[in-house]
N, C-alpha and C positions, 0 to 999 in steps of 0.2 A: 213235678216226675209223678208217675204212676204210684197208687191208686189214683184215678178219676172217676166219678161219678157223677151224673145229671138225671134228674127226675124233674124238672120244670115244674115245681110245686107251684113257683112263683112266676109271672109274667115276665119280672124282671130277669130272671135266669137267662132269658135266651141274649141277654146284653153281654154276655160272657162270650159268644160266639161270633165268627164272622160269617156274615151272609153274602153270596156271590150268586148274581143273577147272569149265567153263563149266556143265555140267549136273549137278553133284554126284553123280555115279554111281560115284565112287572109282575109274573105269577113268582111269588119266592117262598121260603120257609118263613111260618108265622106260628106264635105261640097260641094254641086252642085249648082250653080245658085242662090244662097239667100236662100238655103235650106240645109237641111241634108237628105242623103240616103242612104240605105242599100241595095245591091244588093244581090240577092238570088243566092246560089250556088248549087253544088251537095247533100249537107247534109241539113239538116233542120237548120234554122235559129237561133242562140243562142247569141244576139248580146245587150250589155246593151249601152246605152247613158244615162251617169249619170249627172245628173244636180249640179252646184255647191253647197256646204253647205248651208242650209235653217235654221234658228233658227226659230223654232214652239213651239208651249204652249199648254198645255191640255185644255185651257179654250176657244179655239176658233176652230172653222171649216173652213176648206180650200176648195178651187175649184182649181183642176189641169184641163187644156185643152191644147190642140194641135191640129193643122190641119194635115190632113194625106191623101194622094193619094196614088194610084196604078199607073204604068207605063202601063199596057195593061189592057184593060177591061176582057180580058179572065183569068186573074190572081187574086187570092185571096193572098191578102199580110194579115199579122195577127201581132198584138203586144198587150202588156199589159203592166201596169205601176207599179211598187212595191216600196218599200222604205225601208230604214234600216238606221243604225246609222252610217254605214262606207261605204265608196265608194268600196265594194268588192262583189263578187256574193255570197257567204254565207251569207252576212248581209241582203239581200232583201227577208226577211220571211212574211214581211205584203204587202197586195194588196190595192194600189190605184185606180186603173180602172182593171175591170175584161178583160180579153182576148177579142179582138176587130177584126173583119174582116172588112177589108178594099178592096173593087172590084170598087169603084168610081176613074175614071182618073181624075177629078177634085177634089180639096180640099174639105174636109168635116172637120167640128170641131166636136172633140170627147172632151166630160168632164165628172168630176164625183167629187163628194164631198168626202172631208176624214178628219177624225180627229186622234190625236196623244195620247195615254195613259200619257204620262208626257213631261213635257218641255224638249227641249233639241235641239241640232244640228242634222238633218236628211239629208240624200242623197236621193232624189227620181230619179229613173231609167226607161227610157223608153226600154223595153226589145222586139227586134224584134224576133218574134217565126214564121216567114214564113214557111211554107213548101218548099222541095226541089223544085229546077227548076221553081219558080215562076220568078216575073220579077223584078221592083225595089219598094219598100217602101220608100216614099219620106214625110219628116216632115216639119212644120214650124210653127212659131207663139205659143211658146212654153209659157205658162202663169201659175203661180201659185199665188192665191189671197187669202186673208181672205173674208169669207163672213159673219161673224159675230161670236156672242158666241155659243159654243157648246151646247148640251143639257146635259153635264155631270151635276153630283149632287154634289153640293159643300155647304160648310155650309154658313149659312147666318149672316151678321154682319148688326146690326141697328145703324145706325149713322146719327147724324142732324149737327155736328160739326166737323171741320177738326182738331181741337185741340185732339182729341181723337183718330188720327191715328198716326200710326208711320211718323217719318221724312220722310221716302221714300216710296211714293207710286204713283200708276196711277189707274186712273178710266176709264173704258169704258162701254159705252152705248150697247144695245142690237144689235147693228149694228157691233160692233166691233171698233167703234170709240171713240180715246182716247179724252175724256171730261173734266180731270181735273187730277192734279198731286200735287206732294209736294209743289210746288210753290204758289197753290190755297190757300187763308185765310180761307176761309171756303166753305162748301158745300151748304150751305143755305143763302142767295137766288140764289147763281150761278147754281146749278143744280135741276131741277124741279124734284118734287116728284115721284118715281118709283125705279125700279131694276137695278142696273148696276153690274159689275163686278170689283171688287177691287183686285189689284196685288200689293204686298208687299214682302219684301225679304224672308217672312216666308210662301209665297204661295198663290195663288188665294183664292177668297172668293167671295160669292155674296153679295151685299151691297143694303140695302133697307133704302132710302132715303124718309124720312115723310115729 
């Protein structure tokens, strides 16, 4: 689960990722000088760099970021970021980041926030989609972090005593930081009054501490 970060300092770091050559043109993501790069060919790029599986939940929102640059200022490289439940092309039906045009030959950071509809294991894919006969799209510093609770509508539980909670639970503040769990003897006075996220085996709920 997040946080996930990859800086590609070692060529073997690319082995953590799944590489899919969507157009079967043999131009695919490769490790180059502590980064990953996709060289353009005679056909439009259709190449996926798939992150390792991440355990995400519907109660949090997440931020995806990546540094990208073009090889030549005269070229326009292009990518988008997709998400799915399997590391397969047909699975990537949801968008994390809309298509981005990359023209700078210096690394620029691109980021986007996203949520998922339900708890589960997900695969995030950077999809290279540059036009034919461009140069090289280079990426570095891929990161996925939790940025706090999502705005999804959850039922509210009103509690002041942990004895009324199930044996297994976790409590998060509105920043997404865990502040208590089943080992906590009491919610009061260890937690200030306020709104929290309560996670139990039965699912997430909002928790109101008075």
